[in-house]
CHARMM-style PDB file with segment names, atoms N, HN, CA, C and O in Angstrom:
ATOM      1  N   MET     1     101.796  92.422 101.666  1.00  0.00      PROA
ATOM      2  CA  MET     1     101.369  93.028 102.905  1.00  0.00      PROA
ATOM      3  C   MET     1     101.646  94.528 102.870  1.00  0.00      PROA
ATOM      4  O   MET     1     102.636  94.986 102.300  1.00  0.00      PROA
ATOM      5  N   LEU     2     100.763  95.258 103.482  1.00  0.00      PROA
ATOM      6  HN  LEU     2      99.958  94.886 103.946  1.00  0.00      PROA
ATOM      7  CA  LEU     2     100.900  96.710 103.533  1.00  0.00      PROA
ATOM      8  C   LEU     2     102.248  97.129 104.133  1.00  0.00      PROA
ATOM      9  O   LEU     2     102.865  98.086 103.666  1.00  0.00      PROA
ATOM     10  N   GLY     3     102.694  96.424 105.148  1.00  0.00      PROA
ATOM     11  HN  GLY     3     102.193  95.647 105.527  1.00  0.00      PROA
ATOM     12  CA  GLY     3     103.944  96.767 105.812  1.00  0.00      PROA
ATOM     13  C   GLY     3     105.176  96.592 104.958  1.00  0.00      PROA
ATOM     14  O   GLY     3     106.250  97.083 105.307  1.00  0.00      PROA
ATOM     15  N   ASN     4     105.039  95.904 103.849  1.00  0.00      PROA
ATOM     16  HN  ASN     4     104.167  95.505 103.565  1.00  0.00      PROA
ATOM     17  CA  ASN     4     106.179  95.679 102.951  1.00  0.00      PROA
ATOM     18  C   ASN     4     106.294  96.779 101.902  1.00  0.00      PROA
ATOM     19  O   ASN     4     107.208  96.753 101.077  1.00  0.00      PROA
ATOM     20  N   LEU     5     105.384  97.739 101.923  1.00  0.00      PROA
ATOM     21  HN  LEU     5     104.641  97.761 102.593  1.00  0.00      PROA
ATOM     22  CA  LEU     5     105.406  98.825 100.945  1.00  0.00      PROA
ATOM     23  C   LEU     5     105.970 100.085 101.573  1.00  0.00      PROA
ATOM     24  O   LEU     5     105.684 100.403 102.728  1.00  0.00      PROA
ATOM     25  N   ILE     6     106.771 100.796 100.801  1.00  0.00      PROA
ATOM     26  HN  ILE     6     107.004 100.538  99.863  1.00  0.00      PROA
ATOM     27  CA  ILE     6     107.367 102.036 101.283  1.00  0.00      PROA
ATOM     28  C   ILE     6     107.206 103.094 100.202  1.00  0.00      PROA
ATOM     29  O   ILE     6     107.540 102.871  99.038  1.00  0.00      PROA
ATOM     30  N   LEU     7     106.685 104.255 100.610  1.00  0.00      PROA
ATOM     31  HN  LEU     7     106.413 104.435 101.555  1.00  0.00      PROA
ATOM     32  CA  LEU     7     106.608 105.390  99.694  1.00  0.00      PROA
ATOM     33  C   LEU     7     107.969 106.056  99.664  1.00  0.00      PROA
ATOM     34  O   LEU     7     108.524 106.407 100.705  1.00  0.00      PROA
ATOM     35  N   ILE     8     108.500 106.225  98.472  1.00  0.00      PROA
ATOM     36  HN  ILE     8     108.049 105.940  97.627  1.00  0.00      PROA
ATOM     37  CA  ILE     8     109.803 106.867  98.369  1.00  0.00      PROA
ATOM     38  C   ILE     8     109.725 108.057  97.433  1.00  0.00      PROA
ATOM     39  O   ILE     8     108.935 108.076  96.489  1.00  0.00      PROA
ATOM     40  N   ASP     9     110.543 109.030  97.706  1.00  0.00      PROA
ATOM     41  HN  ASP     9     111.185 109.014  98.472  1.00  0.00      PROA
ATOM     42  CA  ASP     9     110.683 110.171  96.822  1.00  0.00      PROA
ATOM     43  C   ASP     9     112.036 110.014  96.150  1.00  0.00      PROA
ATOM     44  O   ASP     9     113.046 110.542  96.615  1.00  0.00      PROA
ATOM     45  N   GLY    10     112.032 109.293  95.070  1.00  0.00      PROA
ATOM     46  HN  GLY    10     111.211 108.865  94.693  1.00  0.00      PROA
ATOM     47  CA  GLY    10     113.283 109.005  94.372  1.00  0.00      PROA
ATOM     48  C   GLY    10     113.193 109.387  92.911  1.00  0.00      PROA
ATOM     49  O   GLY    10     112.180 109.925  92.462  1.00  0.00      PROA
ATOM     50  N   PRO    11     114.231 109.115  92.182  1.00  0.00      PROA
ATOM     51  CA  PRO    11     114.269 109.454  90.760  1.00  0.00      PROA
ATOM     52  C   PRO    11     113.327 108.559  89.956  1.00  0.00      PROA
ATOM     53  O   PRO    11     112.788 107.577  90.467  1.00  0.00      PROA
ATOM     54  N   SER    12     113.145 108.917  88.710  1.00  0.00      PROA
ATOM     55  HN  SER    12     113.583 109.715  88.295  1.00  0.00      PROA
ATOM     56  CA  SER    12     112.377 108.084  87.802  1.00  0.00      PROA
ATOM     57  C   SER    12     112.983 106.677  87.804  1.00  0.00      PROA
ATOM     58  O   SER    12     114.204 106.521  87.842  1.00  0.00      PROA
ATOM     59  N   LEU    13     112.143 105.682  87.762  1.00  0.00      PROA
ATOM     60  HN  LEU    13     111.151 105.809  87.731  1.00  0.00      PROA
ATOM     61  CA  LEU    13     112.558 104.278  87.779  1.00  0.00      PROA
ATOM     62  C   LEU    13     113.238 103.865  89.090  1.00  0.00      PROA
ATOM     63  O   LEU    13     114.053 102.942  89.110  1.00  0.00      PROA
ATOM     64  N   ALA    14     112.897 104.554  90.174  1.00  0.00      PROA
ATOM     65  HN  ALA    14     112.235 105.303  90.157  1.00  0.00      PROA
ATOM     66  CA  ALA    14     113.490 104.250  91.475  1.00  0.00      PROA
ATOM     67  C   ALA    14     113.246 102.795  91.868  1.00  0.00      PROA
ATOM     68  O   ALA    14     114.135 102.135  92.406  1.00  0.00      PROA
ATOM     69  N   ASN    15     112.055 102.304  91.601  1.00  0.00      PROA
ATOM     70  HN  ASN    15     111.332 102.839  91.164  1.00  0.00      PROA
ATOM     71  CA  ASN    15     111.742 100.922  91.966  1.00  0.00      PROA
ATOM     72  C   ASN    15     112.664  99.947  91.243  1.00  0.00      PROA
ATOM     73  O   ASN    15     113.082  98.941  91.815  1.00  0.00      PROA
ATOM     74  N   ASP    16     112.978 100.244  89.997  1.00  0.00      PROA
ATOM     75  HN  ASP    16     112.638 101.062  89.532  1.00  0.00      PROA
ATOM     76  CA  ASP    16     113.898  99.394  89.250  1.00  0.00      PROA
ATOM     77  C   ASP    16     115.290  99.415  89.871  1.00  0.00      PROA
ATOM     78  O   ASP    16     115.985  98.399  89.886  1.00  0.00      PROA
ATOM     79  N   GLN    17     115.692 100.573  90.383  1.00  0.00      PROA
ATOM     80  HN  GLN    17     115.127 101.398  90.371  1.00  0.00      PROA
ATOM     81  CA  GLN    17     117.008 100.686  91.004  1.00  0.00      PROA
ATOM     82  C   GLN    17     117.087  99.893  92.309  1.00  0.00      PROA
ATOM     83  O   GLN    17     118.143  99.378  92.675  1.00  0.00      PROA
ATOM     84  N   LEU    18     115.948  99.807  93.001  1.00  0.00      PROA
ATOM     85  HN  LEU    18     115.090 100.225  92.703  1.00  0.00      PROA
ATOM     86  CA  LEU    18     115.920  99.072  94.265  1.00  0.00      PROA
ATOM     87  C   LEU    18     115.786  97.573  94.036  1.00  0.00      PROA
ATOM     88  O   LEU    18     116.401  96.770  94.737  1.00  0.00      PROA
ATOM     89  N   ALA    19     114.986  97.209  93.061  1.00  0.00      PROA
ATOM     90  HN  ALA    19     114.486  97.861  92.491  1.00  0.00      PROA
ATOM     91  CA  ALA    19     114.723  95.831  92.631  1.00  0.00      PROA
ATOM     92  C   ALA    19     115.022  94.762  93.675  1.00  0.00      PROA
ATOM     93  O   ALA    19     114.336  94.685  94.694  1.00  0.00      PROA
ATOM     94  N   ASN    20     116.010  93.959  93.441  1.00  0.00      PROA
ATOM     95  HN  ASN    20     116.568  94.021  92.613  1.00  0.00      PROA
ATOM     96  CA  ASN    20     116.303  92.805  94.293  1.00  0.00      PROA
ATOM     97  C   ASN    20     117.496  93.019  95.216  1.00  0.00      PROA
ATOM     98  O   ASN    20     118.135  92.056  95.639  1.00  0.00      PROA
ATOM     99  N   LYS    21     117.793  94.257  95.524  1.00  0.00      PROA
ATOM    100  HN  LYS    21     117.273  95.039  95.180  1.00  0.00      PROA
ATOM    101  CA  LYS    21     118.910  94.545  96.418  1.00  0.00      PROA
ATOM    102  C   LYS    21     118.583  94.110  97.847  1.00  0.00      PROA
ATOM    103  O   LYS    21     117.416  93.984  98.221  1.00  0.00      PROA
ATOM    104  N   GLU    22     119.610  93.888  98.619  1.00  0.00      PROA
ATOM    105  HN  GLU    22     120.557  93.990  98.316  1.00  0.00      PROA
ATOM    106  CA  GLU    22     119.445  93.597 100.039  1.00  0.00      PROA
ATOM    107  C   GLU    22     118.942  94.852 100.746  1.00  0.00      PROA
ATOM    108  O   GLU    22     119.157  95.962 100.260  1.00  0.00      PROA
ATOM    109  N   TRP    23     118.273  94.689 101.889  1.00  0.00      PROA
ATOM    110  HN  TRP    23     118.098  93.788 102.284  1.00  0.00      PROA
ATOM    111  CA  TRP    23     117.691  95.803 102.617  1.00  0.00      PROA
ATOM    112  C   TRP    23     118.732  96.875 102.958  1.00  0.00      PROA
ATOM    113  O   TRP    23     118.455  98.067 102.825  1.00  0.00      PROA
ATOM    114  N   THR    24     119.907  96.467 103.389  1.00  0.00      PROA
ATOM    115  HN  THR    24     120.132  95.499 103.497  1.00  0.00      PROA
ATOM    116  CA  THR    24     120.931  97.452 103.750  1.00  0.00      PROA
ATOM    117  C   THR    24     121.317  98.309 102.547  1.00  0.00      PROA
ATOM    118  O   THR    24     121.550  99.509 102.689  1.00  0.00      PROA
ATOM    119  N   ASP    25     121.387  97.704 101.375  1.00  0.00      PROA
ATOM    120  HN  ASP    25     121.198  96.729 101.260  1.00  0.00      PROA
ATOM    121  CA  ASP    25     121.709  98.453 100.154  1.00  0.00      PROA
ATOM    122  C   ASP    25     120.558  99.362  99.742  1.00  0.00      PROA
ATOM    123  O   ASP    25     120.777 100.483  99.282  1.00  0.00      PROA
ATOM    124  N   LYS    26     119.336  98.876  99.907  1.00  0.00      PROA
ATOM    125  HN  LYS    26     119.159  97.965 100.281  1.00  0.00      PROA
ATOM    126  CA  LYS    26     118.165  99.694  99.590  1.00  0.00      PROA
ATOM    127  C   LYS    26     118.114 100.922 100.492  1.00  0.00      PROA
ATOM    128  O   LYS    26     117.856 102.032 100.026  1.00  0.00      PROA
ATOM    129  N   LYS    27     118.363 100.718 101.788  1.00  0.00      PROA
ATOM    130  HN  LYS    27     118.573  99.816 102.166  1.00  0.00      PROA
ATOM    131  CA  LYS    27     118.339 101.836 102.728  1.00  0.00      PROA
ATOM    132  C   LYS    27     119.349 102.902 102.331  1.00  0.00      PROA
ATOM    133  O   LYS    27     119.027 104.090 102.304  1.00  0.00      PROA
ATOM    134  N   LYS    28     120.565 102.479 102.025  1.00  0.00      PROA
ATOM    135  HN  LYS    28     120.826 101.514 102.047  1.00  0.00      PROA
ATOM    136  CA  LYS    28     121.604 103.432 101.633  1.00  0.00      PROA
ATOM    137  C   LYS    28     121.176 104.233 100.408  1.00  0.00      PROA
ATOM    138  O   LYS    28     121.356 105.450 100.361  1.00  0.00      PROA
ATOM    139  N   LEU    29     120.616 103.552  99.429  1.00  0.00      PROA
ATOM    140  HN  LEU    29     120.470 102.564  99.467  1.00  0.00      PROA
ATOM    141  CA  LEU    29     120.194 104.217  98.198  1.00  0.00      PROA
ATOM    142  C   LEU    29     119.042 105.179  98.455  1.00  0.00      PROA
ATOM    143  O   LEU    29     119.066 106.312  97.976  1.00  0.00      PROA
ATOM    144  N   ILE    30     118.041 104.747  99.200  1.00  0.00      PROA
ATOM    145  HN  ILE    30     118.022 103.827  99.590  1.00  0.00      PROA
ATOM    146  CA  ILE    30     116.888 105.604  99.504  1.00  0.00      PROA
ATOM    147  C   ILE    30     117.336 106.866 100.242  1.00  0.00      PROA
ATOM    148  O   ILE    30     116.833 107.958  99.978  1.00  0.00      PROA
ATOM    149  N   LYS    31     118.279 106.711 101.161  1.00  0.00      PROA
ATOM    150  HN  LYS    31     118.689 105.824 101.376  1.00  0.00      PROA
ATOM    151  CA  LYS    31     118.755 107.859 101.935  1.00  0.00      PROA
ATOM    152  C   LYS    31     119.482 108.894 101.080  1.00  0.00      PROA
ATOM    153  O   LYS    31     119.631 110.041 101.503  1.00  0.00      PROA
ATOM    154  N   THR    32     119.936 108.515  99.891  1.00  0.00      PROA
ATOM    155  HN  THR    32     119.815 107.584  99.547  1.00  0.00      PROA
ATOM    156  CA  THR    32     120.621 109.477  99.017  1.00  0.00      PROA
ATOM    157  C   THR    32     119.634 110.328  98.229  1.00  0.00      PROA
ATOM    158  O   THR    32     120.021 111.327  97.623  1.00  0.00      PROA
ATOM    159  N   TRP    33     118.360 109.938  98.233  1.00  0.00      PROA
ATOM    160  HN  TRP    33     118.046 109.127  98.726  1.00  0.00      PROA
ATOM    161  CA  TRP    33     117.355 110.663  97.471  1.00  0.00      PROA
ATOM    162  C   TRP    33     116.753 111.783  98.306  1.00  0.00      PROA
ATOM    163  O   TRP    33     117.123 111.967  99.466  1.00  0.00      PROA
ATOM    164  N   SER    34     115.848 112.512  97.731  1.00  0.00      PROA
ATOM    165  HN  SER    34     115.547 112.362  96.789  1.00  0.00      PROA
ATOM    166  CA  SER    34     115.204 113.644  98.403  1.00  0.00      PROA
ATOM    167  C   SER    34     114.641 113.245  99.762  1.00  0.00      PROA
ATOM    168  O   SER    34     114.575 112.066 100.111  1.00  0.00      PROA
ATOM    169  N   GLN    35     114.241 114.254 100.509  1.00  0.00      PROA
ATOM    170  HN  GLN    35     114.294 115.211 100.225  1.00  0.00      PROA
ATOM    171  CA  GLN    35     113.651 114.020 101.823  1.00  0.00      PROA
ATOM    172  C   GLN    35     112.473 113.059 101.704  1.00  0.00      PROA
ATOM    173  O   GLN    35     111.654 113.189 100.795  1.00  0.00      PROA
ATOM    174  N   GLN    36     112.388 112.113 102.602  1.00  0.00      PROA
ATOM    175  HN  GLN    36     113.054 112.007 103.341  1.00  0.00      PROA
ATOM    176  CA  GLN    36     111.360 111.086 102.550  1.00  0.00      PROA
ATOM    177  C   GLN    36     110.201 111.409 103.495  1.00  0.00      PROA
ATOM    178  O   GLN    36     110.315 112.279 104.359  1.00  0.00      PROA
ATOM    179  N   THR    37     109.089 110.700 103.320  1.00  0.00      PROA
ATOM    180  HN  THR    37     108.996 109.993 102.619  1.00  0.00      PROA
ATOM    181  CA  THR    37     107.921 110.863 104.186  1.00  0.00      PROA
ATOM    182  C   THR    37     108.260 110.355 105.589  1.00  0.00      PROA
ATOM    183  O   THR    37     109.177 109.549 105.746  1.00  0.00      PROA
ATOM    184  N   PRO    38     107.537 110.811 106.599  1.00  0.00      PROA
ATOM    185  CA  PRO    38     107.785 110.319 107.963  1.00  0.00      PROA
ATOM    186  C   PRO    38     107.662 108.795 108.086  1.00  0.00      PROA
ATOM    187  O   PRO    38     108.416 108.177 108.838  1.00  0.00      PROA
ATOM    188  N   LEU    39     106.739 108.194 107.370  1.00  0.00      PROA
ATOM    189  HN  LEU    39     106.126 108.696 106.760  1.00  0.00      PROA
ATOM    190  CA  LEU    39     106.589 106.735 107.431  1.00  0.00      PROA
ATOM    191  C   LEU    39     107.787 106.028 106.813  1.00  0.00      PROA
ATOM    192  O   LEU    39     108.195 104.963 107.276  1.00  0.00      PROA
ATOM    193  N   THR    40     108.347 106.622 105.767  1.00  0.00      PROA
ATOM    194  HN  THR    40     108.016 107.488 105.391  1.00  0.00      PROA
ATOM    195  CA  THR    40     109.536 106.039 105.154  1.00  0.00      PROA
ATOM    196  C   THR    40     110.734 106.190 106.078  1.00  0.00      PROA
ATOM    197  O   THR    40     111.539 105.269 106.210  1.00  0.00      PROA
ATOM    198  N   VAL    41     110.854 107.335 106.710  1.00  0.00      PROA
ATOM    199  HN  VAL    41     110.199 108.084 106.603  1.00  0.00      PROA
ATOM    200  CA  VAL    41     111.942 107.557 107.667  1.00  0.00      PROA
ATOM    201  C   VAL    41     111.879 106.498 108.768  1.00  0.00      PROA
ATOM    202  O   VAL    41     112.909 105.954 109.167  1.00  0.00      PROA
ATOM    203  N   GLU    42     110.673 106.205 109.258  1.00  0.00      PROA
ATOM    204  HN  GLU    42     109.836 106.646 108.934  1.00  0.00      PROA
ATOM    205  CA  GLU    42     110.509 105.167 110.281  1.00  0.00      PROA
ATOM    206  C   GLU    42     110.949 103.806 109.749  1.00  0.00      PROA
ATOM    207  O   GLU    42     111.638 103.060 110.444  1.00  0.00      PROA
ATOM    208  N   ALA    43     110.555 103.484 108.530  1.00  0.00      PROA
ATOM    209  HN  ALA    43     109.995 104.089 107.965  1.00  0.00      PROA
ATOM    210  CA  ALA    43     110.924 102.195 107.936  1.00  0.00      PROA
ATOM    211  C   ALA    43     112.437 102.072 107.789  1.00  0.00      PROA
ATOM    212  O   ALA    43     113.001 100.995 107.979  1.00  0.00      PROA
ATOM    213  N   LEU    44     113.083 103.174 107.453  1.00  0.00      PROA
ATOM    214  HN  LEU    44     112.625 104.049 107.298  1.00  0.00      PROA
ATOM    215  CA  LEU    44     114.532 103.146 107.269  1.00  0.00      PROA
ATOM    216  C   LEU    44     115.281 102.895 108.572  1.00  0.00      PROA
ATOM    217  O   LEU    44     116.464 102.553 108.548  1.00  0.00      PROA
ATOM    218  N   LYS    45     114.615 103.059 109.696  1.00  0.00      PROA
ATOM    219  HN  LYS    45     113.654 103.337 109.715  1.00  0.00      PROA
ATOM    220  CA  LYS    45     115.231 102.766 110.994  1.00  0.00      PROA
ATOM    221  C   LYS    45     115.311 101.267 111.251  1.00  0.00      PROA
ATOM    222  O   LYS    45     116.049 100.817 112.127  1.00  0.00      PROA
ATOM    223  N   CYS    46     114.551 100.506 110.487  1.00  0.00      PROA
ATOM    224  HN  CYS    46     113.951 100.872 109.776  1.00  0.00      PROA
ATOM    225  CA  CYS    46     114.506  99.057 110.664  1.00  0.00      PROA
ATOM    226  C   CYS    46     115.852  98.454 110.238  1.00  0.00      PROA
ATOM    227  O   CYS    46     116.313  98.651 109.114  1.00  0.00      PROA
ATOM    228  N   ARG    47     116.453  97.729 111.152  1.00  0.00      PROA
ATOM    229  HN  ARG    47     116.078  97.569 112.065  1.00  0.00      PROA
ATOM    230  CA  ARG    47     117.772  97.154 110.879  1.00  0.00      PROA
ATOM    231  C   ARG    47     117.702  96.032 109.835  1.00  0.00      PROA
ATOM    232  O   ARG    47     118.516  95.971 108.914  1.00  0.00      PROA
ATOM    233  N   ASN    48     116.729  95.160 109.998  1.00  0.00      PROA
ATOM    234  HN  ASN    48     116.068  95.209 110.747  1.00  0.00      PROA
ATOM    235  CA  ASN    48     116.552  94.033 109.073  1.00  0.00      PROA
ATOM    236  C   ASN    48     115.122  94.018 108.562  1.00  0.00      PROA
ATOM    237  O   ASN    48     114.185  94.275 109.318  1.00  0.00      PROA
ATOM    238  N   TRP    49     114.954  93.722 107.298  1.00  0.00      PROA
ATOM    239  HN  TRP    49     115.715  93.514 106.684  1.00  0.00      PROA
ATOM    240  CA  TRP    49     113.632  93.685 106.689  1.00  0.00      PROA
ATOM    241  C   TRP    49     113.198  92.227 106.606  1.00  0.00      PROA
ATOM    242  O   TRP    49     113.275  91.586 105.558  1.00  0.00      PROA
ATOM    243  N   THR    50     112.740  91.730 107.752  1.00  0.00      PROA
ATOM    244  HN  THR    50     112.678  92.251 108.604  1.00  0.00      PROA
ATOM    245  CA  THR    50     112.341  90.330 107.882  1.00  0.00      PROA
ATOM    246  C   THR    50     110.820  90.217 107.864  1.00  0.00      PROA
ATOM    247  O   THR    50     110.113  91.224 107.887  1.00  0.00      PROA
ATOM    248  N   LYS    51     110.331  88.996 107.824  1.00  0.00      PROA
ATOM    249  HN  LYS    51     110.906  88.178 107.806  1.00  0.00      PROA
ATOM    250  CA  LYS    51     108.880  88.781 107.886  1.00  0.00      PROA
ATOM    251  C   LYS    51     108.306  89.363 109.173  1.00  0.00      PROA
ATOM    252  O   LYS    51     107.220  89.943 109.175  1.00  0.00      PROA
ATOM    253  N   LYS    52     109.042  89.203 110.259  1.00  0.00      PROA
ATOM    254  HN  LYS    52     109.924  88.732 110.258  1.00  0.00      PROA
ATOM    255  CA  LYS    52     108.587  89.741 111.543  1.00  0.00      PROA
ATOM    256  C   LYS    52     108.537  91.268 111.501  1.00  0.00      PROA
ATOM    257  O   LYS    52     107.570  91.866 111.975  1.00  0.00      PROA
ATOM    258  N   ALA    53     109.556  91.899 110.946  1.00  0.00      PROA
ATOM    259  HN  ALA    53     110.341  91.413 110.561  1.00  0.00      PROA
ATOM    260  CA  ALA    53     109.590  93.361 110.844  1.00  0.00      PROA
ATOM    261  C   ALA    53     108.444  93.867 109.977  1.00  0.00      PROA
ATOM    262  O   ALA    53     107.815  94.874 110.299  1.00  0.00      PROA
ATOM    263  N   ILE    54     108.177  93.173 108.885  1.00  0.00      PROA
ATOM    264  HN  ILE    54     108.688  92.355 108.623  1.00  0.00      PROA
ATOM    265  CA  ILE    54     107.090  93.564 107.979  1.00  0.00      PROA
ATOM    266  C   ILE    54     105.743  93.402 108.675  1.00  0.00      PROA
ATOM    267  O   ILE    54     104.867  94.257 108.545  1.00  0.00      PROA
ATOM    268  N   LYS    55     105.577  92.303 109.415  1.00  0.00      PROA
ATOM    269  HN  LYS    55     106.288  91.608 109.521  1.00  0.00      PROA
ATOM    270  CA  LYS    55     104.320  92.082 110.146  1.00  0.00      PROA
ATOM    271  C   LYS    55     104.122  93.177 111.197  1.00  0.00      PROA
ATOM    272  O   LYS    55     103.024  93.717 111.335  1.00  0.00      PROA
ATOM    273  N   ASN    56     105.178  93.499 111.932  1.00  0.00      PROA
ATOM    274  HN  ASN    56     106.070  93.061 111.820  1.00  0.00      PROA
ATOM    275  CA  ASN    56     105.083  94.555 112.940  1.00  0.00      PROA
ATOM    276  C   ASN    56     104.730  95.893 112.295  1.00  0.00      PROA
ATOM    277  O   ASN    56     103.901  96.640 112.816  1.00  0.00      PROA
ATOM    278  N   ARG    57     105.359  96.191 111.164  1.00  0.00      PROA
ATOM    279  HN  ARG    57     106.032  95.585 110.741  1.00  0.00      PROA
ATOM    280  CA  ARG    57     105.080  97.446 110.471  1.00  0.00      PROA
ATOM    281  C   ARG    57     103.636  97.466 109.959  1.00  0.00      PROA
ATOM    282  O   ARG    57     102.970  98.500 110.017  1.00  0.00      PROA
ATOM    283  N   THR    58     103.162  96.344 109.466  1.00  0.00      PROA
ATOM    284  HN  THR    58     103.703  95.504 109.419  1.00  0.00      PROA
ATOM    285  CA  THR    58     101.777  96.239 109.010  1.00  0.00      PROA
ATOM    286  C   THR    58     100.820  96.549 110.157  1.00  0.00      PROA
ATOM    287  O   THR    58      99.853  97.290 109.980  1.00  0.00      PROA
ATOM    288  N   ASN    59     101.088  95.984 111.331  1.00  0.00      PROA
ATOM    289  HN  ASN    59     101.873  95.382 111.475  1.00  0.00      PROA
ATOM    290  CA  ASN    59     100.239  96.228 112.501  1.00  0.00      PROA
ATOM    291  C   ASN    59     100.262  97.697 112.901  1.00  0.00      PROA
ATOM    292  O   ASN    59      99.220  98.273 113.213  1.00  0.00      PROA
ATOM    293  N   GLU    60     101.443  98.305 112.894  1.00  0.00      PROA
ATOM    294  HN  GLU    60     102.290  97.837 112.640  1.00  0.00      PROA
ATOM    295  CA  GLU    60     101.553  99.726 113.256  1.00  0.00      PROA
ATOM    296  C   GLU    60     100.837 100.616 112.240  1.00  0.00      PROA
ATOM    297  O   GLU    60     100.176 101.582 112.621  1.00  0.00      PROA
ATOM    298  N   LEU    61     100.963 100.300 110.964  1.00  0.00      PROA
ATOM    299  HN  LEU    61     101.500  99.515 110.654  1.00  0.00      PROA
ATOM    300  CA  LEU    61     100.274 101.085 109.933  1.00  0.00      PROA
ATOM    301  C   LEU    61      98.759 100.930 110.047  1.00  0.00      PROA
ATOM    302  O   LEU    61      98.017 101.884 109.814  1.00  0.00      PROA
ATOM    303  N   ALA    62      98.303  99.737 110.403  1.00  0.00      PROA
ATOM    304  HN  ALA    62      98.905  98.962 110.593  1.00  0.00      PROA
ATOM    305  CA  ALA    62      96.864  99.513 110.580  1.00  0.00      PROA
ATOM    306  C   ALA    62      96.336 100.355 111.739  1.00  0.00      PROA
ATOM    307  O   ALA    62      95.272 100.965 111.632  1.00  0.00      PROA
ATOM    308  N   LYS    63      97.080 100.389 112.846  1.00  0.00      PROA
ATOM    309  HN  LYS    63      97.944  99.894 112.933  1.00  0.00      PROA
ATOM    310  CA  LYS    63      96.674 101.214 113.991  1.00  0.00      PROA
ATOM    311  C   LYS    63      96.623 102.695 113.593  1.00  0.00      PROA
ATOM    312  O   LYS    63      95.701 103.422 113.960  1.00  0.00      PROA
ATOM    313  N   LEU    64      97.628 103.115 112.839  1.00  0.00      PROA
ATOM    314  HN  LEU    64      98.378 102.525 112.540  1.00  0.00      PROA
ATOM    315  CA  LEU    64      97.678 104.506 112.394  1.00  0.00      PROA
ATOM    316  C   LEU    64      96.500 104.825 111.472  1.00  0.00      PROA
ATOM    317  O   LEU    64      95.923 105.910 111.554  1.00  0.00      PROA
ATOM    318  N   ALA    65      96.147 103.895 110.608  1.00  0.00      PROA
ATOM    319  HN  ALA    65      96.616 103.014 110.542  1.00  0.00      PROA
ATOM    320  CA  ALA    65      95.012 104.105 109.689  1.00  0.00      PROA
ATOM    321  C   ALA    65      93.715 104.257 110.466  1.00  0.00      PROA
ATOM    322  O   ALA    65      92.926 105.160 110.185  1.00  0.00      PROA
ATOM    323  N   VAL    66      93.488 103.388 111.435  1.00  0.00      PROA
ATOM    324  HN  VAL    66      94.129 102.655 111.663  1.00  0.00      PROA
ATOM    325  CA  VAL    66      92.265 103.474 112.241  1.00  0.00      PROA
ATOM    326  C   VAL    66      92.214 104.807 112.985  1.00  0.00      PROA
ATOM    327  O   VAL    66      91.174 105.463 113.017  1.00  0.00      PROA
ATOM    328  N   LYS    67      93.315 105.197 113.571  1.00  0.00      PROA
ATOM    329  HN  LYS    67      94.160 104.663 113.545  1.00  0.00      PROA
ATOM    330  CA  LYS    67      93.380 106.464 114.306  1.00  0.00      PROA
ATOM    331  C   LYS    67      93.142 107.644 113.364  1.00  0.00      PROA
ATOM    332  O   LYS    67      92.427 108.583 113.713  1.00  0.00      PROA
ATOM    333  N   THR    68      93.730 107.597 112.190  1.00  0.00      PROA
ATOM    334  HN  THR    68      94.310 106.834 111.906  1.00  0.00      PROA
ATOM    335  CA  THR    68      93.635 108.698 111.233  1.00  0.00      PROA
ATOM    336  C   THR    68      92.212 108.847 110.671  1.00  0.00      PROA
ATOM    337  O   THR    68      91.690 109.957 110.571  1.00  0.00      PROA
ATOM    338  N   TRP    69      91.601 107.725 110.309  1.00  0.00      PROA
ATOM    339  HN  TRP    69      92.025 106.823 110.390  1.00  0.00      PROA
ATOM    340  CA  TRP    69      90.311 107.801 109.625  1.00  0.00      PROA
ATOM    341  C   TRP    69      89.098 107.583 110.536  1.00  0.00      PROA
ATOM    342  O   TRP    69      87.970 107.531 110.047  1.00  0.00      PROA
ATOM    343  N   SER    70      89.309 107.457 111.834  1.00  0.00      PROA
ATOM    344  HN  SER    70      90.226 107.499 112.231  1.00  0.00      PROA
ATOM    345  CA  SER    70      88.162 107.252 112.716  1.00  0.00      PROA
ATOM    346  C   SER    70      87.594 108.590 113.206  1.00  0.00      PROA
ATOM    347  O   SER    70      86.530 108.630 113.824  1.00  0.00      PROA
ATOM    348  N   ALA    71      88.290 109.647 112.935  1.00  0.00      PROA
ATOM    349  HN  ALA    71      89.155 109.615 112.434  1.00  0.00      PROA
ATOM    350  CA  ALA    71      87.846 110.976 113.418  1.00  0.00      PROA
ATOM    351  C   ALA    71      86.704 111.521 112.582  1.00  0.00      PROA
ATOM    352  OT1 ALA    71      86.214 112.619 112.848  1.00  0.00      PROA
TER     353      ALA     71
END
């Protein structure tokens, strides 16, 4: 799902470093890297990365896409 993807500005092999870590550990690690995109900053506010959170984020990103590309 689109909502489960996060753009990060991290070091080489950042995805490998995040791999199968728990969300709280991933958040801590991502926050140590360079400044992130506004969408990533929003995602990092999420307390738990659950199916419901991902679905909600997917819906919000879809609304943003329609608003952005409908002009």
